C-alpha positions as CSV (number, residue, x, y, z in Angstrom):
1,X,13.9,-58.4,103.8
2,X,10.9,-57.9,101.5
3,X,10.5,-54.3,102.8
4,X,14.2,-53.5,102.0
5,X,13.9,-54.8,98.4
6,X,10.8,-52.7,97.8
7,X,12.7,-49.5,99.1
8,X,15.6,-50.2,96.8
9,X,13.3,-50.7,93.7
10,X,11.5,-47.4,94.6
11,X,14.7,-45.4,95.1
12,X,16.5,-46.5,91.8
13,X,13.8,-45.0,89.5
14,X,13.8,-41.8,91.6
15,X,17.5,-41.4,91.3
16,X,17.3,-41.9,87.5
17,X,14.6,-39.3,87.3
18,X,16.7,-36.8,89.2
19,X,19.7,-37.5,87.0
20,X,17.6,-37.1,83.9
21,X,16.2,-33.8,85.1
22,X,19.6,-32.5,85.9
23,X,20.9,-33.4,82.4
24,X,17.9,-31.8,80.8
25,X,18.3,-28.6,82.8
26,X,22.1,-28.4,82.1
27,X,21.4,-28.9,78.4
28,X,18.8,-26.1,78.4
29,X,21.2,-23.8,80.2
30,X,24.0,-24.7,77.8
31,X,21.8,-24.2,74.8
32,X,20.6,-20.9,76.1
33,X,24.2,-19.8,76.7
34,X,25.2,-20.9,73.1
35,X,22.3,-19.0,71.6
36,X,23.3,-15.9,73.6
37,X,26.9,-16.2,72.4
38,X,25.8,-16.7,68.8
39,X,23.6,-13.6,69.1
40,X,26.4,-11.6,70.5
41,X,28.8,-12.9,67.9
42,X,26.3,-12.1,65.1
43,X,25.7,-8.6,66.6
44,X,29.5,-8.0,66.8
45,X,29.8,-9.2,63.2
46,X,27.2,-6.7,62.1
47,X,28.8,-4.0,64.1
48,X,32.2,-4.8,62.5
49,X,30.7,-4.9,59.1
50,X,29.1,-1.6,59.8
51,X,32.4,-0.1,60.9
52,X,34.1,-1.5,57.9
53,X,31.4,-0.1,55.6
54,X,31.7,3.3,57.3
55,X,35.5,3.3,56.9
56,X,35.1,2.4,53.2
57,X,32.6,5.2,52.8
58,X,35.0,7.6,54.4
59,X,37.8,6.6,52.0
60,X,35.4,6.9,49.1
61,X,34.4,10.4,50.3
62,X,38.1,11.4,50.6
63,X,38.7,10.1,47.1
64,X,35.8,12.1,45.8
65,X,37.1,15.3,47.4
66,X,40.7,14.8,46.2
67,X,40.6,12.3,43.3
68,X,43.8,13.6,41.8
69,X,46.0,13.3,45.0
70,X,47.6,10.1,46.4
71,X,49.7,9.9,49.6
72,X,52.2,7.2,50.5
73,X,49.5,5.1,52.1
74,X,47.9,4.8,48.7
75,X,50.7,2.5,47.5
76,X,50.6,-1.3,47.8
77,X,53.6,-3.5,48.3
78,X,54.3,-5.4,45.1
79,X,57.5,-7.1,46.3
80,X,59.5,-7.1,49.4
81,X,62.7,-8.6,50.9
82,X,65.1,-7.5,53.7
83,X,67.1,-5.6,51.0
84,X,64.4,-3.5,49.4
85,X,60.8,-3.0,48.3
86,X,58.7,-2.4,45.2
87,X,55.6,-0.3,45.9
88,X,52.8,0.2,43.4
89,X,50.0,2.8,43.2
90,X,46.6,1.3,42.6
91,X,45.2,1.7,39.1
92,X,44.0,5.2,38.5
93,X,40.6,4.3,37.0
94,X,39.9,2.3,40.2
95,X,40.6,5.4,42.3
96,X,38.3,7.7,40.4
97,X,36.2,7.7,37.2
98,X,37.7,11.1,36.4
99,X,41.0,9.3,35.7
100,X,39.8,6.9,33.1
101,X,42.0,8.7,30.5
102,X,45.2,7.2,32.1
103,X,43.8,3.8,33.0
104,X,46.7,2.1,31.1
105,X,49.3,3.7,33.4
106,X,50.7,2.8,36.8
107,X,53.2,4.4,39.1
108,X,55.7,2.2,41.0
109,X,58.6,3.1,43.3
110,X,61.7,0.9,43.8
111,X,63.8,1.2,47.0
112,X,67.0,-0.9,47.0
113,X,69.4,-1.0,50.0
114,X,73.2,-0.5,49.5
115,X,74.6,-3.3,47.2
116,X,71.2,-4.7,46.6
117,X,70.5,-6.6,43.3
118,X,67.0,-6.8,41.7
119,X,66.7,-10.2,40.0
120,X,66.3,-10.3,36.1
121,X,62.7,-10.3,35.0
122,X,60.5,-8.9,32.2
123,X,57.0,-7.3,32.5
124,X,54.0,-6.9,30.2
125,X,54.4,-3.2,30.4
126,X,56.7,-0.5,29.1
127,X,58.7,1.2,31.9
128,X,60.1,4.7,32.1
129,X,62.3,5.2,35.2
130,X,63.6,8.3,36.9
131,X,66.4,7.9,39.5
132,X,65.3,9.9,42.5
133,X,68.3,9.1,44.7
134,X,71.5,7.1,44.6
135,X,73.4,5.4,41.8
136,X,73.5,2.0,40.2
137,X,73.7,-0.1,37.1
138,X,70.7,-0.9,34.9
139,X,70.9,-3.8,32.3
140,X,68.4,-4.6,29.6
141,X,68.4,-7.5,27.1
142,X,66.3,-6.4,24.1
143,X,66.3,-7.8,20.6
144,X,69.0,-10.2,21.6
145,X,71.4,-7.4,22.7
146,X,72.5,-6.8,26.2
147,X,73.2,-3.2,27.3
148,X,74.4,-2.0,30.7
149,X,74.4,1.6,31.8
150,X,75.4,3.5,34.9
151,X,72.6,5.7,36.4
152,X,72.5,8.3,39.1
153,X,70.2,11.0,40.5
154,X,68.5,12.6,37.5
155,X,68.9,9.7,35.1
156,X,65.9,8.7,32.9
157,X,65.9,5.3,31.3
158,X,63.4,3.1,29.4
159,X,62.8,-0.6,29.6
160,X,60.5,-1.9,26.8
161,X,57.8,-4.5,27.6
162,X,59.3,-8.0,27.4
163,X,62.9,-6.8,27.8
164,X,64.7,-8.7,30.5
165,X,65.8,-6.1,33.0
166,X,67.9,-6.2,36.1
167,X,69.4,-3.5,38.4
168,X,72.0,-3.1,41.1
169,X,72.7,-0.5,43.7
170,X,76.4,0.2,43.4
171,X,76.5,2.6,46.3
172,X,77.7,1.0,49.6
173,X,76.0,3.6,51.8
174,X,72.8,5.1,50.3
175,X,69.6,3.6,49.1
176,X,68.8,3.6,45.4
177,X,65.3,5.0,44.8
178,X,63.7,4.9,41.3
179,X,60.2,6.2,40.4
180,X,58.7,4.5,37.4
181,X,55.8,5.1,35.0
182,X,54.4,1.8,33.6
183,X,52.4,1.7,30.4
184,X,50.4,-1.5,30.7
185,X,49.6,-3.6,27.6
186,X,47.9,-6.9,28.3
187,X,45.2,-5.8,30.9
188,X,44.6,-2.0,31.2
189,X,46.0,-0.8,34.5
190,X,47.5,-4.2,35.5
191,X,51.0,-5.6,35.0
192,X,52.9,-8.8,36.0
193,X,56.5,-9.7,36.6
194,X,57.9,-12.8,34.9
195,X,61.1,-14.2,36.4
196,X,63.1,-16.4,34.1
197,X,66.1,-16.7,36.4
198,X,64.9,-17.7,39.9
199,X,63.9,-20.6,42.0
200,X,61.3,-21.0,44.8
201,X,61.1,-17.3,45.7
202,X,60.6,-15.8,43.3
203,X,59.3,-18.7,41.3
204,X,60.9,-19.1,37.9
205,X,58.5,-19.3,34.9
206,X,60.6,-22.2,33.7
207,X,59.5,-24.3,36.6
208,X,55.9,-24.0,35.6
209,X,56.4,-26.1,32.5
210,X,56.0,-29.8,32.7
211,X,59.2,-31.8,33.5
212,X,59.1,-33.5,30.1
213,X,59.1,-30.1,28.4
214,X,61.9,-28.8,30.7
215,X,64.1,-31.8,30.0
216,X,63.5,-31.4,26.2
217,X,64.0,-27.7,26.3
218,X,67.3,-27.7,28.2
219,X,68.5,-31.2,27.2
220,X,69.2,-31.8,30.9
221,X,68.0,-34.3,33.5
222,X,65.1,-33.3,35.8
223,X,67.3,-33.6,38.9
224,X,69.8,-31.0,37.7
225,X,67.0,-28.7,36.6
226,X,65.2,-29.0,39.9
227,X,68.4,-28.3,41.7
228,X,69.1,-25.2,39.6
229,X,65.6,-23.8,39.6
230,X,64.8,-24.7,43.2
231,X,67.7,-23.1,45.0
232,X,66.8,-19.3,45.1
233,X,64.5,-18.5,48.0
234,X,65.7,-15.0,49.1
235,X,63.1,-12.9,47.3
236,X,63.1,-10.5,44.4
237,X,65.8,-8.3,45.8
238,X,69.0,-9.9,47.2
239,X,72.4,-8.6,48.4
240,X,75.4,-8.7,46.1
241,X,79.0,-9.0,47.2
242,X,81.5,-6.1,46.5
243,X,83.1,-8.3,43.8
244,X,79.8,-9.0,42.2
245,X,79.0,-5.3,42.1
246,X,82.4,-4.5,40.5
247,X,81.7,-7.2,37.9
248,X,78.3,-5.6,37.1
249,X,79.9,-2.1,36.8
250,X,82.8,-3.3,34.6
251,X,80.6,-3.6,31.5
252,X,78.4,-0.6,32.1
253,X,78.7,2.7,30.1
254,X,77.3,6.1,30.9
255,X,74.8,6.1,28.1
256,X,74.5,8.2,25.0
257,X,74.4,12.0,25.3
258,X,74.0,12.9,21.6
259,X,70.8,14.3,20.4
260,X,69.2,12.4,17.6
261,X,68.5,12.4,14.7
262,X,71.9,14.1,14.3
263,X,73.6,11.3,16.3
264,X,72.9,7.9,17.7
265,X,71.5,8.1,21.3
266,X,71.7,5.0,23.4
267,X,70.9,4.4,27.0
268,X,69.8,6.7,29.8
269,X,70.0,10.5,29.7
270,X,70.5,12.7,32.8
271,X,68.2,15.6,32.7
272,X,70.1,17.5,35.4
273,X,73.0,17.7,32.9
274,X,70.8,19.4,30.4
275,X,70.2,23.2,30.2
276,X,67.0,24.1,32.0
277,X,64.2,25.2,29.7
278,X,63.0,27.7,32.3
279,X,65.2,29.2,35.0
280,X,65.2,32.1,37.4
281,X,65.8,32.8,41.1
282,X,62.5,31.2,41.9
283,X,63.0,27.8,40.2
284,X,64.2,25.7,37.3
285,X,62.5,23.3,34.9
286,X,64.6,20.4,33.3
287,X,63.0,18.3,30.5
288,X,63.6,15.3,28.4
289,X,61.4,14.4,25.5
290,X,61.5,12.7,22.1
291,X,63.7,15.5,20.7
292,X,66.4,15.1,23.3
293,X,66.0,11.4,24.2
294,X,65.3,8.9,21.4
295,X,64.0,6.2,23.8
296,X,61.0,8.3,24.7
297,X,59.9,8.9,21.1
298,X,57.7,5.8,20.7
299,X,56.1,6.2,24.1
300,X,54.8,9.8,23.6
301,X,56.0,10.8,27.2
302,X,57.9,13.8,28.4
303,X,59.9,13.5,31.7
304,X,60.6,16.7,33.6
305,X,62.0,17.8,36.9
306,X,60.6,20.9,38.6
307,X,62.8,22.5,41.3
308,X,61.0,25.3,43.1
309,X,63.0,27.5,45.4
310,X,61.8,27.7,49.1
311,X,58.9,30.1,49.4
312,X,58.4,30.4,45.6
313,X,55.8,28.9,43.3
314,X,55.2,27.9,39.7
315,X,53.3,30.3,37.5
316,X,49.7,29.1,37.1
317,X,49.5,27.1,33.8
318,X,47.7,24.2,32.1
319,X,48.7,21.7,29.4
320,X,46.8,21.6,26.1
321,X,47.2,17.9,25.4
322,X,49.2,16.2,28.2
323,X,48.0,14.6,31.4
324,X,50.6,15.2,34.1
325,X,51.5,12.4,36.6
326,X,53.7,13.9,39.2
327,X,55.8,12.4,42.0
328,X,57.3,14.5,44.8
329,X,61.0,13.8,45.0
330,X,61.9,16.0,47.9
331,X,60.8,18.9,50.0
332,X,57.3,20.1,51.1
333,X,54.7,22.5,49.9
334,X,51.2,22.4,48.4
335,X,49.5,22.3,45.0
336,X,46.2,23.9,43.9
337,X,44.4,22.2,41.0
338,X,41.3,23.9,39.5
339,X,38.7,21.3,38.5
340,X,35.2,21.8,36.9
341,X,34.1,18.2,37.4
342,X,34.2,18.3,41.2
343,X,32.1,21.5,41.3
344,X,29.4,19.7,39.2
345,X,29.6,16.7,41.6
346,X,29.4,19.0,44.6
347,X,26.1,20.5,43.4
348,X,24.5,17.1,43.3
349,X,26.7,15.4,46.0
350,X,24.2,15.4,48.9
351,X,21.4,14.0,46.8
352,X,23.7,11.3,45.3
353,X,24.9,10.3,48.8
354,X,21.3,10.0,50.1
355,X,20.5,7.8,47.1
356,X,23.5,5.6,47.9
357,X,22.6,5.1,51.6
358,X,18.9,4.5,51.1
359,X,18.9,2.9,47.6
360,X,17.5,-0.5,48.8
361,X,14.6,0.9,50.8
362,X,13.6,3.9,48.6
363,X,14.3,2.6,45.1
364,X,10.6,2.5,44.0
365,X,9.8,5.9,45.7
366,X,12.9,7.5,44.1
367,X,11.9,6.3,40.6
368,X,8.5,7.9,41.2
369,X,10.0,11.1,42.5
370,X,12.5,11.2,39.6
371,X,9.6,10.9,37.2
372,X,7.7,13.7,38.8
373,X,10.8,15.9,39.0
374,X,11.7,15.2,35.4
375,X,8.2,16.3,34.3
376,X,8.5,19.3,36.5
377,X,11.9,20.2,35.2
378,X,10.7,19.8,31.6
379,X,7.9,22.2,32.3
380,X,10.1,24.7,34.0
381,X,12.6,24.4,31.0
382,X,9.8,25.1,28.5
383,X,8.7,28.1,30.6
384,X,12.2,29.5,30.8
385,X,12.7,29.0,27.1
386,X,9.6,31.1,26.5
387,X,10.3,33.8,29.0
388,X,14.1,34.0,28.6
389,X,14.4,34.2,32.3
390,X,17.7,34.8,34.2
391,X,17.4,31.6,36.2
392,X,18.4,29.6,33.1
393,X,21.7,31.4,32.7
394,X,22.3,30.9,36.4
395,X,21.9,27.2,36.1
396,X,24.3,27.1,33.2
397,X,26.9,29.2,34.9
398,X,30.4,27.6,34.9
399,X,31.8,26.8,38.3
400,X,35.1,25.4,39.5
401,X,36.3,23.6,42.6
402,X,39.9,24.1,43.8
403,X,41.7,21.0,45.1
404,X,44.3,22.1,47.6
405,X,46.7,19.2,48.5
406,X,49.7,19.1,50.8
407,X,52.8,17.8,49.1
408,X,55.5,15.8,50.8
409,X,58.1,13.3,49.7
410,X,56.3,10.4,48.0
411,X,53.1,12.2,47.2
412,X,51.6,11.5,43.7
413,X,49.2,13.9,42.0
414,X,47.6,14.0,38.6
415,X,46.7,17.1,36.6
416,X,44.3,16.4,33.7
417,X,44.3,18.1,30.3
418,X,43.3,21.8,30.5
419,X,43.2,21.9,34.3
420,X,45.2,24.9,35.7
421,X,47.6,24.1,38.5
422,X,50.0,25.9,40.8
423,X,52.8,24.3,42.9
424,X,54.0,26.2,45.9
425,X,57.2,25.4,47.9
426,X,57.2,25.8,51.7
427,X,59.3,28.5,53.3
428,X,61.8,26.0,54.7
429,X,62.8,23.9,51.7
430,X,62.9,23.6,48.0
431,X,60.2,21.5,46.4
432,X,61.3,19.0,43.7
433,X,58.8,17.1,41.6
434,X,59.4,14.7,38.8
435,X,56.6,14.8,36.1
436,X,55.6,12.2,33.6
437,X,53.5,13.9,30.9
438,X,51.5,11.5,28.9
439,X,50.5,12.4,25.3
440,X,53.4,14.8,25.1
441,X,53.5,15.3,21.3
442,X,52.4,18.7,20.3
443,X,51.6,19.6,23.8
444,X,51.8,23.3,24.9
445,X,52.3,24.6,28.4
446,X,50.0,27.7,28.6
447,X,50.8,30.2,31.4
448,X,48.0,32.3,32.9
449,X,50.3,34.7,34.7
450,X,53.8,36.1,34.3
451,X,55.8,37.3,31.4
452,X,54.3,34.7,29.0
453,X,50.7,35.0,30.2
454,X,48.3,34.0,27.4
455,X,45.9,36.7,28.7
456,X,48.3,39.4,27.6
457,X,47.9,38.2,24.0
458,X,44.1,39.0,23.9
459,X,42.9,41.7,21.6
460,X,42.2,45.0,23.2
461,X,38.5,44.7,22.5
462,X,38.5,41.2,23.8
463,X,40.1,42.3,27.1
464,X,37.5,45.0,27.5
465,X,34.6,42.7,26.8
466,X,35.9,39.8,28.9
467,X,36.8,41.9,32.0
468,X,34.3,44.7,31.7
469,X,37.2,47.1,32.2
470,X,39.3,49.4,30.0
471,X,42.2,47.9,28.1
472,X,44.6,50.2,30.1
473,X,43.3,48.9,33.4
474,X,43.6,45.3,32.3
475,X,47.1,45.8,30.9
476,X,48.3,47.4,34.1
477,X,47.3,44.3,36.1
478,X,48.6,41.7,33.6
479,X,51.9,43.4,33.0
480,X,52.7,43.9,36.7
481,X,54.3,40.4,36.9
482,X,57.5,40.3,35.0
483,X,58.9,36.9,36.0
484,X,58.5,33.9,33.8
485,X,57.6,30.3,34.7
486,X,58.5,30.6,38.5
487,X,57.3,33.4,40.7
488,X,57.4,34.8,44.2
489,X,55.3,32.6,46.4
490,X,52.3,33.8,48.4
491,X,54.3,34.2,51.6
492,X,57.1,36.1,49.9
493,X,54.6,38.4,48.2
494,X,52.8,39.0,51.4
495,X,56.0,39.8,53.3
496,X,57.1,42.1,50.4
497,X,53.8,43.9,50.6
498,X,54.0,44.4,54.4
499,X,57.6,45.6,54.1
500,X,56.5,48.1,51.5
501,X,53.7,49.4,53.6
502,X,56.0,49.7,56.6
503,X,58.6,51.5,54.5
504,X,55.9,53.9,53.2
505,X,54.8,54.4,56.7
506,X,58.3,55.3,57.9
507,X,58.8,57.6,54.9
508,X,55.5,59.3,55.6
509,X,56.5,59.9,59.3
510,X,59.9,61.3,58.2
511,X,58.2,63.6,55.8
512,X,55.8,64.8,58.5
513,X,58.7,65.4,60.9
514,X,60.7,67.3,58.2
515,X,57.6,69.4,57.4
516,X,57.0,70.2,61.0
517,X,60.7,71.3,61.5
518,X,60.5,73.4,58.4
519,X,57.3,75.0,59.6
520,X,58.8,75.8,63.0
521,X,61.9,77.3,61.4
522,X,59.9,79.4,59.1
523,X,57.6,80.6,61.9
524,X,60.6,81.4,64.1
């Protein structure tokens, strides 16, 4: 019995030791596994951040190459429901420092389904709208007066900041599409919607006041107010019944068509009903400005529609004062914008990119190198000043970069002041572009080619000095193009040239045959 008790006492501590060892081993394995998972997770996080950083750099690089062009993917969704969307292009100055001049402006696009109704709201921005497609009714309440107008494709209308505005698509089959230019006031490049009538979605601004203020303001119990302002939850854009659409149409007018100051002009104007300012077989230009549309006067904006015939192009031109913000309404093609800023950036682009990538590690060394280079450049500059070398003139040579952008429906592009531009329609379809020209007052559209080319107006001596050619040779080139505003496109011109060469070839062969027959007859 004594021997058995001793064996039991000896076995129990041994078992405990074995259990303890097993637990310690399992804990070590688990800890090792967790550390491995943490390391892999951390490594994956670093890789993800690296991919995200690389993607961001690619987007920035694309923005640097084409800072004036924005595709449909550049828009952000500002509001959405099952009956429509409001999309907004990001602030221009955030996209590129070259667009700081229009930092106060934004572009938005409204798409409303058939019989959709956009709830009443005001914004802290002036709004200038162009109806791209469809028809509807726009109502504004400004200075205590309510005005409702019918709009359709080609209509231009203005909603001042703070004016309560609502809109309905009165077409039972087609979408209503409106492109808008917003002139922000409170915060440059940013705007806000304020919904007075609403509920939970969108939230009414009334609901944000305290209940005591609400009761006093409306002289109504909190229960009734909560019931009224807590019912709407279908979003910013809802669907109206046919009867409701008819009620909205009943009080709408077509807007004023008189030209002020000779007559009172109220409401929208349809620029497609106006006589085009430039028109030929290659395209038409329709415009509305302060002279034809009173509501645009205080905003200093011109709205125009460019319709370029398939295969044709606009004549190269630039604006003397206006910055053009363009939205492609329909069709396809491409634009070419000549920019001196990008050429300057390209000369220093590789060095700037290296500095951005290695800024943290090489900051001190770069400062030292910059100091040395600055001293070296100053010395070289002094020598060139003394010697009058040709290298100085080469460094100061003006260079340009051409931005070539494909244009499709929904593309936005910007043309700064003084930058020459050409818009070319594809061979398969007309190209339609609505343009909002900011700083329109006293702006002049200067053509570089065509009947109105500014180069034709140069003095004879100025032509000879500028082109290093005789005035006769210069005039022969500049006078060859007789069309104005819109011209044959590159494809049409190339096809015409080939047909001309083929016709001359056929004519030459016919003349050779005729000459040979005449020679044979004479010899016979």
